[in-house]
GULUMDREN-5218 format. One line per field, with one value per residue: x, y, z of N, C-alpha, C, O in turn; residue number from 1. Coordinates in steps of 0.001 Angstrom, whole numbers, plus 500000, padded with zeros to 6 digits. Atoms other than C-alpha are relative to their C-alpha. Layout:
N
nx X ...
ny Y ...
nz Z ...
cax X ...
cay Y ...
caz Z ...
cx X ...
cy Y ...
cz Z ...
ox X ...
oy Y ...
oz Z ...
donu NUM ...
! end
This chain:
351
nx 499921 501359 499665 498663 500266 501475 499285 499710 501259 500436 499244 500162 501430 500115 499392 501093 501522 501056 499966 500858 501431 500900 500472 499962 501754 500270 499590 501332 499584 500613 499141 499268 498782 499214 499302 499940 498897 498433 499282 499031 498537 498878 499669 500184 501180 499931 501144 499874 501346 499340 501004 498644 500156 499517 501189 500475 498834 499659 500935 500018 499339 500749 501987 499443 499532 501473 500856 499875 498834 498988 499344 498885 500718 499623 500615 500225 500174 499479 500681 499735 498744 498912 500275 500825 498737 499196 499899 499567 498434 499497 499738 498839 498585 499791 500294 501142 499840 500766 500953 500003 501247 500610 501499 499905 501707 499629 500984 499026 501557 498383 499432 500187 500048 498372 499075 501206 498932 498582 500238 499391 501608 500402 501244 500894 500669 500130 500744 501586 500660 501127 500104 499294 500740 498944 499490 499612 498368 499244 500724 499220 499713 498368 499538 501468 500305 500409 501193 499924 499328 500046 500084 500826 501173 499629 498980 499998 500699 501721 498933 499237 501069 500910 501002 500695 499713 499916 500236 499384 498654 500567 500547 498796 500176 500268 498838 499774 499210 498458 499479 500314 499768 499016 499872 499192 499470 500628 499068 498579 500996 500458 501706 500284 499805 500990 500351 499993 499884 501306 500852 499368 501338 501160 500052 498301 498531 500203 500172 498879 499086 500935 499349 498781 500438 500879 498706 500264 498898 500268 499530 500447 500782 501025 500732 499183 500964 500761 499995 499657 501311 500742 499026 500353 501761 500154 500387 501262 500751 499455 501078 498678 499070 500701 499661 500933 499223 500185 501438 500230 500833 501483 499856 501193 499970 500463 501289 498739 499457 499192 499505 499379 499268 499618 499376 500377 499544 499504 498991 499048 500306 498694 500458 500342 501081 501170 501593 499880 500350 501747 500751 499502 500765 500716 500204 500192 501869 501203 501043 499291 499156 501119 501224 499281 499928 501108 501753 501144 499759 498586 499483 501503 501476 500309 499353 499872 501476 500168 500077 498918 499879 500774 499513 500172 499201 498205 500274 498547 499226 499721 498624 499505 499685 499104 498412 499616 499497 499126 499624 501620 500487 499236 500132 500280 499437 499455 500907 500410 499621 500104 500571 500030 498520 500195 499853 498976 500376 499606 501001 501475 500193 499602 500518
ny 501016 499548 498466 500169 500874 499009 498606 500436 500483 498728 499838 500690 498973 499260 500746 500704 499856 501075 501363 500407 500023 498560 499545 498107 499567 499975 498167 498522 498570 500584 499240 498544 500167 501100 498739 498630 500438 500389 498569 500148 500916 499423 501350 501008 501344 501104 501078 501274 499978 501380 500073 501259 499133 498397 498831 499501 499026 499057 499368 500279 499070 498597 500175 499807 498677 498288 499627 499173 498996 499533 501007 500542 500922 500977 501405 501151 501299 500984 501343 500771 501101 499249 498804 501066 500793 498512 499499 500860 499294 498667 500390 500776 499640 498938 500574 499732 497739 499488 500842 498842 499581 500116 500449 500669 499797 501055 500909 501086 500033 500067 499653 499346 500552 500249 498332 499944 500853 499490 498702 498837 499083 499048 500152 498844 499968 499030 499478 501143 501594 500659 500461 501519 501036 500767 500848 499741 499443 501215 499782 498490 499017 500279 499656 500151 500047 498819 500552 501873 500770 501636 500453 500436 498903 500506 498727 500664 498878 500400 499501 500895 501411 499328 500991 499792 499915 501625 499825 501036 500306 500915 498713 500196 501304 499673 500177 498970 498676 501233 499155 498791 499781 499245 500168 500211 500628 500093 499945 499186 499497 500788 499690 500726 501504 500620 500481 500814 501068 499666 500713 501662 501004 501015 500460 500736 499613 500420 498615 499339 499792 499554 498607 500311 500962 498708 498699 498628 499039 499881 498817 499875 498733 499751 498935 500468 499944 499023 498408 500178 500532 498587 499822 500871 500559 501320 500362 499274 500531 501611 500257 499798 498854 499098 499540 499196 499299 501290 499638 500533 501411 500447 500649 500563 501122 501501 501124 501137 499436 498757 500403 498654 499721 498945 498658 499357 499530 499826 499709 500481 499267 499395 498478 499120 499279 500773 499510 499968 501328 500441 498861 500646 501480 499471 499762 501001 500367 499033 500877 499448 501266 501506 499789 499564 501495 500401 500439 501430 500063 499467 499959 498845 500191 499224 500053 501452 500167 500918 500907 501388 501110 500616 500942 501414 500141 499400 499882 498527 500124 501019 499298 499999 501320 500941 499516 500070 501579 499910 501447 500407 498943 500194 500899 499908 499253 500712 500919 499312 499266 500762 499896 498674 499217 499342 498389 499849 498803 499638 500270 498808 498915 499470 499987
nz 501465 500585 501057 500138 501689 500495 500218 501968 500743 500613 500916 501019 500602 500067 501023 500801 499316 500906 499702 499025 500376 499635 500879 500041 500168 501415 500527 499818 500676 501263 501079 499609 498959 500009 501382 499736 499444 500827 499977 499155 499821 501513 500371 501144 499324 500659 500533 500925 500253 499792 501784 500855 501973 499705 500529 499071 498355 500374 499725 499217 499936 500252 498959 498926 499697 500169 499104 499142 500061 498675 499443 500776 500117 500346 499499 501430 500699 501100 499416 499064 499682 500000 498852 498189 499724 499739 498952 498932 499630 499136 498561 499637 500003 499139 498645 499562 499977 500661 501018 501289 499762 498734 500388 501016 500977 501522 499897 499363 498635 498996 499469 499255 499058 499883 499755 499137 498986 500154 499499 501231 500597 498931 499952 500558 500919 500166 499278 500691 499889 500449 501251 500455 500021 498833 500629 500804 499228 498571 498398 499308 501603 500426 501175 500829 501451 500462 501353 500871 501576 500647 501746 500223 501203 501472 500541 501398 500500 500469 502285 501264 499701 500538 499403 498485 498460 499351 498271 499290 500109 501571 501643 500492 500845 501122 501203 500634 499334 499608 500345 499508 498629 499043 498172 499236 499690 498780 499387 499939 498893 499823 500612 501057 499954 499601 501300 500869 499745 499803 500999 501058 498910 500718 501315 500950 500827 501315 501114 500076 501212 500508 499984 500410 500682 500596 500316 499403 499771 498578 499833 498819 500166 500488 500816 501225 500180 500449 501346 501432 500631 500640 501215 501190 500738 500125 498316 499324 499173 498470 498943 499222 500185 500026 500395 499571 500413 501381 500856 501165 499517 499001 498332 499846 498686 499983 499472 499079 498123 500093 499001 499390 499200 499132 500038 498021 499333 498838 500233 499208 498818 499515 499982 498627 500736 499185 500783 500759 500025 499793 501677 501120 499696 500292 501410 500683 499269 500071 501136 501215 500850 500054 501014 501337 500566 501049 499171 499592 498704 499686 498390 500148 500169 500466 502089 500841 501065 500225 498918 500606 498898 500882 501511 499260 501110 499437 497732 499838 499192 500570 499836 498821 499998 501355 499403 498486 500488 501308 500734 501471 501601 500232 500528 501248 500979 501146 501280 501247 500223 500696 501401 500625 500434 498455 500833 500851 499779 499197 499358 499849 499570 501504 501367
cax 463968 459937 461693 464326 462054 459309 462154 463189 459622 459526 462823 462046 458747 460658 463028 460505 457253 455764 457107 455188 452066 451300 449201 448774 445425 443627 444950 443067 444800 443523 445854 446732 447480 449938 451164 451886 453963 456201 457122 459104 461681 464496 465272 464339 461138 462468 459462 460429 457810 457468 456265 457910 456447 457884 455093 453477 456363 456577 452589 452646 455404 454265 450313 452203 454396 451484 449557 452134 455106 458322 458539 461266 459995 462331 460940 462339 460619 461553 460309 459336 461588 464326 463403 462234 466265 467762 465889 467106 470723 470904 469933 471946 475062 474252 473099 470038 470868 469802 466993 466808 463460 461219 458305 457962 454549 454850 453385 456463 452872 455949 457372 455652 454944 458686 459660 456515 458334 461545 460326 461449 457196 456305 452403 450276 447035 446484 443191 440209 441298 437758 436933 439631 438461 440494 441240 443228 446132 447855 445830 448697 448832 452260 451433 448205 446767 446185 444485 443347 445523 444599 445302 443597 441471 442111 444304 443584 443893 440328 442618 444472 442208 440423 437995 436195 437526 438609 436924 438287 441752 440286 439578 443322 443744 442012 444128 443224 445044 448571 451298 449398 449844 451980 452920 454671 456609 455018 458443 460152 457064 455516 451356 451617 453227 450120 448356 449325 449331 445406 444528 446886 444292 441928 442592 446094 449591 447966 446899 450325 451528 448457 449702 453080 451936 450484 453683 453494 455364 456730 457845 459562 457248 453834 453100 455322 452958 450190 452674 453520 449849 449214 452569 452211 450014 450883 450544 447051 446166 447238 445433 449092 449300 448716 447571 445734 449032 448986 447329 446063 444471 441155 440324 437810 436724 436909 434526 437468 439376 441357 443828 443867 445537 446078 448968 450463 452396 454586 456480 459910 459962 463952 462329 463949 460881 457998 455124 456466 455892 452169 451919 452715 450665 447643 447970 447402 444244 442819 439507 441585 443966 441401 439132 442109 441472 438559 436217 435872 437978 439570 440642 438304 435059 433507 435720 434919 432298 432031 432746 436141 434897 432115 433299 432931 436094 438993 439996 442123 443440 444539 447849 448972 449107 450716 453445 453849 454652 458091 458927 455088 456113 459647 458107 455848 458079 460447 457803 456750 459868 460696 458176 458913 462783 464102 463520 465070 464959 465407 464554 460651 461875 464674 462601
cay 816772 818300 822052 820583 818428 821953 824192 821352 821036 824800 824865 822457 824202 827158 825142 823257 824158 822069 819433 819311 819899 823548 824894 828807 830919 831492 835389 838466 841014 841728 842162 845505 844922 842255 844751 847137 845022 843290 846889 846466 843660 844484 841584 839592 837315 833650 831468 827924 827615 823960 823861 823007 826493 829852 832187 831231 832272 835676 836194 835434 837592 840636 839878 840620 842942 845733 844752 845050 847801 847610 844338 842274 839121 836077 833331 830394 827945 824715 820654 820362 817112 819692 822349 819876 818191 821943 823057 819889 820741 823781 822425 820377 822083 825176 822838 823934 828170 828761 827772 828241 829439 831130 829843 826640 826174 822197 819177 816367 816517 814401 816246 818363 815680 815207 819386 819075 816130 818053 821156 822969 824658 827467 826683 829424 829636 831912 834206 832266 829025 828273 828466 825446 822052 820534 817773 819685 821737 820104 820576 822882 824972 823750 823763 824217 823790 826206 825220 821791 820471 817826 816040 813275 816148 815272 818327 818569 821541 821744 822915 819713 816894 815911 813107 812895 814382 811160 811079 808232 806632 803641 806390 807108 803810 804728 803890 807575 809115 806780 809299 812334 812010 813921 812930 813007 811060 809264 808039 811150 813181 811975 813737 811738 808514 808404 808925 806528 804021 804981 803831 800354 799685 799517 798929 796384 796608 795620 799314 800469 798483 799062 802331 802108 800673 804404 806367 808639 811913 811511 814689 815904 818673 818481 821900 820272 818815 821233 823709 821138 820407 824335 824460 821799 820092 816479 816164 817001 815217 814178 813297 813838 817227 821140 823352 826528 828994 827481 829740 827742 824284 823153 820974 818350 816738 813630 810348 807977 808604 811341 812300 815534 817074 820253 822552 822921 825445 826315 828081 827906 828323 829906 832750 835859 837349 836119 838936 838839 835193 835162 838054 835814 832589 834990 836567 832700 832163 835272 835501 838262 835416 832553 834522 834190 829972 828473 828150 824515 823417 824850 824590 827238 826494 829213 829231 825089 825188 821950 820206 818165 815939 815363 813486 809918 809838 811136 810606 814138 812630 809942 811184 812393 808756 807675 810237 809276 805653 805795 802052 801572 805432 803908 800448 801634 804140 801519 799070 801979 803314 799441 800249 803634 804381 806241 810260 811560 815414 818655 819944 822112 824827 825465 824871
caz 403178 402678 401467 400310 396956 397292 395968 393164 392108 391791 390070 387487 387153 386266 383661 381880 382597 379606 380982 384158 381994 383355 381610 380382 380528 377324 375898 376903 375187 371340 368207 369101 372292 371906 369046 371034 373620 370907 370192 372825 372164 369858 367977 364833 365269 363633 361925 361025 358710 357273 352933 349978 347446 348534 347533 350470 353515 351182 351405 354730 355574 353705 355307 359053 358613 356910 359649 362095 361233 363131 363880 362321 360839 359522 358488 355975 354314 353668 354313 357270 357670 357017 359617 362364 362210 362086 364661 367078 365677 367076 370344 370069 369450 371226 374937 374859 374852 371713 369469 365683 365821 368102 366479 364234 361770 360242 359271 361034 364033 365872 366971 369157 371917 372172 372063 375057 376937 376607 378190 374829 374587 376223 377167 375409 374300 372172 372463 370102 371553 372645 369703 368457 367628 371601 369206 367042 370157 373162 376758 378227 374772 374041 370772 368290 365055 363098 359304 358095 354871 352674 349765 348009 345635 341770 340478 337049 334163 332292 328680 328240 330239 327635 329384 332551 336055 337807 341611 342747 342539 340135 337756 337363 335883 332791 329766 328552 330975 331012 330162 331929 335676 337761 341448 344538 345539 348322 350245 350205 352083 354575 353819 350590 351835 354118 351244 349823 352524 352847 349366 349172 352643 350351 347158 346993 346295 342896 342154 343108 340124 338181 338650 337540 334765 333612 333007 335817 336347 339836 341398 344424 346109 346340 344386 341977 340377 339862 338155 335773 335383 334707 332106 330498 327849 327906 332219 333439 336393 339907 342891 345033 345180 345952 344632 346691 344996 341242 338599 335963 337877 339038 341980 342243 345547 346168 346548 347797 351090 351221 354059 356196 358980 361528 360250 364119 365619 368421 370082 371729 375366 375650 373044 373707 371737 373690 372379 369169 368969 371066 368019 365372 367053 367441 363986 362347 364422 364047 361919 359649 358507 358895 356493 353858 353413 351380 354395 353778 356744 359102 362707 363776 364320 363308 359596 359271 356767 355999 359287 359210 361978 359677 356895 356532 353533 356070 359726 360306 363471 361831 360260 363664 364397 361652 362524 365842 364616 362934 362541 360514 358615 358093 356694 354525 353024 351492 350672 348037 347431 346289 343813 342777 343379 345424 344787 342088 341325 342541 345610 345920 346687 343709 341003
cx 498206 500601 500841 498960 498494 501369 500409 498761 499877 501175 500339 498355 500955 501177 499161 498541 498862 500217 499688 498417 499216 500049 498959 498349 500039 500597 499045 500146 499630 500930 501017 500676 501388 500992 501156 501675 501357 500601 501208 501474 500595 500545 499742 499273 500395 498711 500957 498711 499772 498950 501159 499153 500866 498913 498709 500316 499771 498524 500072 501216 499447 498744 500495 500474 499041 499662 500702 501622 500685 500201 500358 499701 501049 499502 500073 499081 500458 499443 499859 500949 500961 500163 500127 501954 500972 500327 500479 501763 500315 499771 500278 501699 500005 499962 498567 499820 499135 499197 500019 498842 499175 498563 499995 498453 500506 499418 500416 499026 501154 500823 499717 499681 501100 500494 499189 500712 501108 500073 500731 498539 499765 498254 499677 498712 499184 497621 498699 500527 498974 499123 501148 499738 501253 500489 501557 502072 499898 499213 500282 500228 501522 499961 498225 499758 499229 499469 500508 501238 499676 500110 499701 498680 500477 500504 499979 500238 499224 500395 500511 499256 498952 499070 499505 500895 500454 499811 500176 501243 500730 500131 501472 500596 499562 501150 500197 500757 501696 500692 499499 499678 500992 499249 500891 500806 499578 501262 500791 498587 498856 498086 500021 500573 498414 498932 499172 499576 497910 499361 500919 499157 499307 499389 501054 500890 499399 499490 500868 500575 499639 500626 500960 500177 499262 501211 499822 501445 500694 501267 500892 499196 498876 498835 500813 499271 498718 500758 500016 498706 500181 501027 500058 499030 499707 499624 498708 499650 501042 498707 500989 500556 499136 499509 499442 501236 500889 498805 499694 499328 498824 500534 498597 500024 499719 499016 500474 500439 500852 500690 499768 500879 499909 501686 500857 501494 500648 500860 501011 500035 501356 499346 500716 499250 498761 498410 500431 499609 498787 499858 499779 498502 498194 499682 499079 499195 498864 499160 500528 500662 499381 499372 501008 499640 498546 498852 499316 500350 500497 500257 499177 499172 499693 500397 499966 499087 499300 499964 500781 499874 498350 499907 499848 501170 501249 500036 501075 500582 500828 501148 501066 500489 500821 501463 500837 501197 500917 500628 499041 500427 501346 499467 499190 500821 501103 498941 499516 500982 500914 499220 500013 502059 500426 499347 500560 499181 500031 499471 499227 500433 501322 499896 499374
cy 500365 501658 499813 499478 501379 500329 498844 499971 501693 500360 499112 500486 501255 499942 500049 500047 499635 498695 499369 500450 501856 500756 501526 499906 500554 501903 500812 500830 499569 500024 501239 499988 498998 500593 500460 500097 499311 501170 500132 499744 501086 498065 499909 498936 498729 498945 498920 499892 498900 500028 500062 501568 501687 500981 499682 500583 502088 500450 499652 501511 501633 499873 500915 501049 501427 499957 500219 500469 499772 498303 499106 498692 499536 498752 499564 499049 499358 498784 500189 498990 500194 500580 499146 499488 501658 500864 499012 500214 501021 500033 499096 500509 501348 499206 500842 502350 500745 499603 500907 500264 500115 499290 499047 499686 498951 498902 499067 499977 498973 500018 501061 499698 500443 501420 499592 499270 500616 501331 500700 501109 501050 499515 501835 499872 501264 500882 500016 498483 499190 499880 498785 498609 499412 498924 500539 500637 499060 501159 501053 501230 500312 500253 499975 500171 501192 500010 498709 500464 498851 499615 498880 500677 499118 501828 500012 502031 499672 500005 498857 498378 500325 498495 500343 499729 498968 500751 499210 499172 498370 500797 500740 499152 499537 500320 501355 501113 499413 501504 501468 500726 500273 499651 500309 498972 499090 499584 501169 501494 499365 500377 498727 498562 499431 499826 499181 498721 499608 499210 498761 499448 499573 499604 498881 501014 499474 501930 500369 499929 500186 501824 500681 500053 501510 501361 500600 500846 500338 501540 499747 501192 499724 501355 499234 499887 500438 501617 499529 499899 501077 500656 498963 498988 498783 500087 500843 499861 499719 499850 500008 501507 501331 500754 501937 501278 499955 500393 498762 498427 500339 499310 499284 499028 498997 498642 498680 500620 500476 499841 501562 500307 501510 500478 500018 501225 499799 501191 499608 500457 501225 501308 500736 501043 499661 500431 499924 498650 499620 500818 499458 499019 500795 500472 498625 499706 501410 500113 501100 499318 499067 499814 499511 498503 499741 500170 498952 499444 500361 499878 500431 499113 500729 500304 497956 499834 498552 498573 499250 498999 499489 499087 499290 499528 499865 500303 501087 499611 498572 499599 500499 499181 499853 501152 499569 498341 499960 499195 499320 501193 498958 498287 500474 500828 499258 499204 500625 500554 498204 500015 500588 500082 500948 501418 500572 502045 501610 500812 501054 500736 500585 500290 501546
cz 499379 499096 499242 498059 499805 499056 498920 499622 499146 498822 498645 498829 499264 498214 499314 500529 498717 500737 501103 499208 500122 498972 500043 499931 498648 500195 500724 499294 498497 499284 500483 500914 500399 498860 500547 500739 499667 499659 500600 500316 498458 499563 498887 501057 498591 500463 499169 499524 498456 498187 499280 498430 501518 500261 501256 501236 499369 500186 500890 500638 499694 500716 501623 500512 499496 500808 501392 499818 500927 500389 498589 500211 498887 499998 498610 500113 499335 500609 500342 501225 500537 501512 501456 500288 500025 501271 501273 499608 500403 501371 500580 500066 500379 502403 500901 500172 499618 498510 498192 499485 501162 499941 498610 499642 498946 500084 501099 501891 501300 500676 501198 501988 500640 500311 501426 501319 501012 500797 499044 499499 500621 499542 499430 499068 499624 500184 499142 500173 499847 499118 499001 500517 501122 499048 499048 501366 500901 501620 500757 499595 500077 498473 499244 498795 499536 498212 499448 498377 500105 498686 500066 498685 498215 499811 498373 499358 499339 498683 499481 500920 499332 500046 501330 501316 500782 501370 500573 499320 498817 498839 499534 499518 498664 499410 499446 500616 500264 498583 500616 501547 500616 501400 500975 500401 501445 501346 500280 500737 500825 499880 499232 499960 500945 499423 499485 500513 500460 498412 499585 501302 499306 499037 500242 499984 498708 499426 500162 498813 498878 498737 499096 498507 498854 499732 500935 499753 501572 500193 501840 500077 500124 499592 498628 498976 499300 499088 499275 499552 499358 498816 499370 499552 500164 502025 500425 500776 500976 501100 501248 499700 500220 499183 500076 499122 498322 499414 499104 499868 500544 501178 499614 501541 500111 500599 500527 501108 499633 501442 501306 501415 500824 499692 501767 500098 501290 500352 501455 501405 500585 498514 500346 499513 500118 499592 498717 499575 500055 499011 499230 500436 499979 498863 499221 500378 499851 498899 499067 498892 499975 498646 498634 498521 499138 501165 499710 501097 500493 501967 501177 500222 499395 498425 499895 499346 499686 501125 500145 500917 499148 498847 499689 498977 501323 501614 500157 501921 499443 499159 501247 500949 499817 500485 500425 500058 499292 499674 499253 499224 499058 498585 498977 498593 498979 499595 498989 499251 499658 498654 498687 499647 500463 498914 499374 499532 500371 500661 499675 499514 498740 499006 500150
ox 497886 500218 501299 499297 497565 501302 500392 498912 499524 500898 501354 497891 500336 501277 498778 497962 497673 499383 499954 497439 498260 500927 498108 497503 501027 500613 497928 499171 499544 501810 502222 501885 501928 502123 502305 502683 502445 501821 502245 502390 500299 500829 500007 499499 499996 498359 501583 497708 500378 497734 502350 499108 501029 498742 497766 499629 499547 498536 500365 500811 499036 498717 499960 500183 498922 499706 500134 502548 500253 501242 499805 499615 501237 499329 499429 498882 500889 498908 500566 501351 501452 500901 500605 502301 502011 501295 500561 502608 501505 500355 500140 502618 501065 500589 498235 499117 498325 499679 500125 498759 499038 497748 500307 497549 501057 498770 499604 499537 501473 501464 500666 499708 501125 501329 500041 501090 501317 501152 501650 498582 500011 497869 500268 498779 498471 496770 497829 500076 498820 498230 500650 499667 502349 501709 502476 503263 499141 499306 499552 500637 502182 500838 497265 500486 498326 498890 501544 501517 499721 499633 499739 497818 500990 499999 500600 499942 499171 499893 500574 499396 498174 498934 499784 501340 499394 500387 499671 501211 501742 500516 501415 501575 499945 502041 501308 501028 502352 500213 500312 499209 501875 498113 501931 500091 500068 501010 501878 499173 497963 497369 499606 500364 497908 498226 497988 499078 497419 498412 500988 498882 498984 498248 501096 500847 500274 499599 500951 501131 500464 500827 500695 501149 498745 501157 498935 502554 500328 502219 500628 499004 498722 497627 500407 499087 498369 500325 499691 498589 500435 500685 500257 498106 498537 498423 498706 498753 502029 497524 500435 501593 497919 500083 499377 500417 502095 497641 500590 499002 498503 501593 497660 500832 498625 498524 499811 499918 501473 500452 500899 501519 499237 502395 500185 502447 500286 501463 500727 499743 501181 499543 500841 499634 498107 497404 499283 498842 498197 498854 498691 497429 497416 498551 497951 498558 497640 499445 499960 500526 499851 499200 500442 499645 497972 497646 498111 499398 501631 499529 498616 499397 500233 499645 500823 498322 498071 499419 500358 500810 497837 498947 498793 501054 502090 499430 502272 500988 501520 501469 502248 501295 501789 502549 502000 502235 500608 501466 499280 500021 501067 499945 499634 500718 501291 498646 499088 500600 502062 499584 499686 502722 499610 499090 501625 498039 500036 498404 499700 500198 500997 500591 498788
oy 499909 502044 500802 499876 501290 499468 499210 499351 502000 500942 499246 500539 501361 500761 501121 499341 499950 497807 498179 500559 502414 501181 501943 499037 500926 502643 500468 501442 498411 500575 501348 500205 499008 500205 500393 500790 499247 501120 500554 500269 501868 497031 500985 498375 498917 498443 499092 499960 499279 500087 499918 501527 502105 501486 500461 501305 502931 501586 498518 502660 502492 500563 502019 501774 502498 501060 500842 499751 499860 497935 499015 498201 500279 497956 499895 498440 499559 498978 501193 499137 499626 500209 499247 499620 501741 501388 499633 500400 501206 500821 498658 500020 501944 499661 501197 503340 501509 499167 502063 499876 499275 498994 499538 499808 499135 498650 498835 499780 499388 499159 501477 500467 501305 501544 498993 499777 500498 501838 501406 501961 500777 499338 502886 499556 501991 500348 500865 497543 498297 499034 498362 498283 499118 498944 499739 500347 498103 502336 501905 502195 501309 500846 499357 500954 501859 501077 498163 501484 497988 500125 498385 500133 498005 502811 499212 503053 498457 499376 498637 497238 501277 497809 501375 498663 498745 501750 499355 499056 497987 500585 501179 499669 498492 501108 501611 502271 499740 502014 502367 501818 499416 499709 500719 498021 499566 500124 501074 502480 498723 499378 497699 497771 498320 498837 499002 497847 498587 498427 498321 498249 498389 499182 498502 502242 498685 502469 501168 500838 500404 502353 501601 500595 501395 502587 501365 500511 501334 501930 498908 501923 499312 501478 499365 500888 499921 502594 500150 499905 500952 501645 499160 498440 498424 500239 502062 500681 498985 500172 499652 501912 501310 500566 502670 502096 500106 500014 497921 497827 501329 499333 499811 498213 498534 498625 497768 501594 500024 498899 501813 499346 502194 500255 500377 501064 498883 501849 499035 501637 502076 502451 500718 502195 499471 499740 499846 498755 498939 500564 499840 499133 500225 500175 498897 499025 501531 499507 500897 499454 498326 498854 499440 498431 500728 500322 498738 499232 500537 500332 499660 497943 500593 500683 497381 498961 498480 497475 498108 498218 498403 498560 499290 498309 498973 500924 500850 500561 498029 498412 500164 499512 499688 500805 499450 497948 499829 499415 498342 501158 498525 498181 500284 500677 499644 499197 499845 501079 498584 499514 500269 500192 501731 501521 500801 502469 501294 501238 502012 500923 501573 501034 502069
oz 498281 497991 498670 496944 499002 498178 497745 498569 498007 497773 497963 497690 498205 497300 498844 501353 498645 500918 501266 499947 499585 498220 500828 499719 498016 501179 501109 498859 498090 499945 500711 500983 501505 498568 500109 500598 500239 499817 500089 500947 497554 500167 498351 502129 497442 501531 498123 500234 497453 498004 499556 497201 502664 501371 501399 501959 500238 500660 500512 500810 500474 501736 501724 501464 500090 501353 502290 500197 502076 500934 497493 501337 497924 500921 497614 501164 498200 501700 500258 502379 501513 502425 502586 501461 500680 501823 502333 500483 500662 502114 501722 500724 500192 503360 502032 500378 500141 497465 497783 498320 502052 500816 497526 500469 497861 501099 501995 502993 502414 501282 501863 502949 501519 501207 502083 502375 502220 501101 499459 498611 501796 498387 499680 497880 500316 500896 499342 499519 499014 499147 497957 501702 500645 499211 498873 501256 501058 501968 501264 500240 500371 497845 499705 498186 500041 498009 499069 497746 500982 497672 501192 497995 498098 500354 497674 499978 499148 497752 498271 500477 499393 499034 501940 501740 501369 501802 501686 498095 498230 497689 498386 498981 498138 499728 498982 500299 501253 497569 500401 501868 500623 501872 500459 500084 502469 502424 500851 501184 500272 499823 499766 499040 500789 499616 499198 499803 500942 498371 498438 501341 499213 498847 499071 499899 498353 498325 499229 498197 497990 497644 498322 497982 497743 499629 500558 499336 502197 499516 502701 499105 498974 499789 497473 498284 498239 498477 498263 498326 498160 498167 498171 500153 500300 502250 500598 500969 500923 500989 502288 499173 500038 498110 499090 498701 498125 499544 499167 498843 501200 501805 499015 501985 499788 501727 501022 501653 498671 502199 501720 501842 500053 500674 502734 499336 502028 499505 502507 501601 501458 498927 501570 499715 499092 499431 498279 498619 499216 498345 498799 499843 499215 498478 498808 499574 499896 497865 497994 497676 499112 497894 497543 497292 498677 500972 499849 501848 500047 502850 501956 499913 498297 497528 499224 499757 499718 501007 499968 501088 499417 498285 500324 498855 501425 502488 499995 502591 500304 499206 501182 501818 500559 500951 500039 500592 498108 498798 498544 498063 497940 497455 497844 497376 497826 498400 498138 498205 499428 497590 497544 498616 500949 497715 499947 499709 501561 500219 499064 498320 498082 498314 499202
donu 1 2 3 4 5 6 7 8 9 10 11 12 13 14 15 16 17 18 19 20 21 22 23 24 25 26 27 28 29 30 31 32 33 34 35 36 37 38 39 40 41 42 43 44 45 46 47 48 49 50 51 52 53 54 55 56 57 58 59 60 61 62 63 64 65 66 67 68 69 70 71 72 73 74 75 76 77 78 79 80 81 82 83 84 85 86 87 88 89 90 91 92 93 94 95 96 97 98 99 100 101 102 103 104 105 106 107 108 109 110 111 112 113 114 115 116 117 118 119 120 121 122 123 124 125 126 127 128 129 130 131 132 133 134 135 136 137 138 139 140 141 142 143 144 145 146 147 148 149 150 151 152 153 154 155 156 157 158 159 160 161 162 163 164 165 166 167 168 169 170 171 172 173 174 175 176 177 178 179 180 181 182 183 184 185 186 187 188 189 190 191 192 193 194 195 196 197 198 199 200 201 202 203 204 205 206 207 208 209 210 211 212 213 214 215 216 217 218 219 220 221 222 223 224 225 226 227 228 229 230 231 232 233 234 235 236 237 238 239 240 241 242 243 244 245 246 247 248 249 250 251 252 253 254 255 256 257 258 259 260 261 262 263 264 265 266 267 268 269 270 271 272 273 274 275 276 277 278 279 280 281 282 283 284 285 286 287 288 289 290 291 292 293 294 295 296 297 298 299 300 301 302 303 304 305 306 307 308 309 310 311 312 313 314 315 316 317 318 319 320 321 322 323 324 325 326 327 328 329 330 331 332 333 334 335 336 337 338 339 340 341 342 343 344 345 346 347 348 349 350 351
! end
């Protein structure tokens, strides 16, 4: 009987290492050593990359393939909510025999814990593991936060904003800004939805009612407002937009509440490209790639210039908690949809 149980546990550990909470050792090889191991793999590394701008995917692909010639990379950029649906559908269709991607980098944080519990993630700790805030990783290495994203800062065009730059949300109710504001639909993107819940908890629903009187240009995709602001003489400002890859706009830090989260990455346990997947994960957390970002906030202590956990107006773990409570997410989504209406417009990656 005991022998049978021992064999059963061994079998479960082999089939579902993350399910039993097995923990990986920290990677001891450097990038070049992992690269040489990855060169022995035949195939294409498939990465699902959450985002609404193709530019970042192109930049990651160009940087990775230049740094590691001979490693074939197929990086698919799409909204995280669509990518995780495709990941789950592929897993269901093939009964787990084949995954949609080897690596996923997504903002839909609620899925990582579920995938781990299903035994679908490879426990793996990158070489810079000890420099990453423990709050942003799974203790067994099933998933790792690689970069801090934020929303709530003011994005504006200095050439067309002919008034004081707003630094708090009530500032956007200035009559001089009527018809000049572009915002991402909160009911189309969970990160923006979470930002709007923070605003509502602070200022109440009256803020949303007053905001709607400002003749808002609502858009799909968090980069779309910045693109409009950069190219439109009338639309000049936003607080619900991303801007790193859009020329012609400036940003102003918020003095109000805002949101932040660790964009998170994982390796699927059934990958046929394990060394290439490990190489990609280590590249994302490496000094050379982390130094590309602005140095304001980071999941790695070395690059967290302003200290994400030292800020007074943001809870960097709040978004993950929010995303894990899907009943509450949907309640908020439809509350805002009842005010704003259903999201309209093309897929942001088609614009």
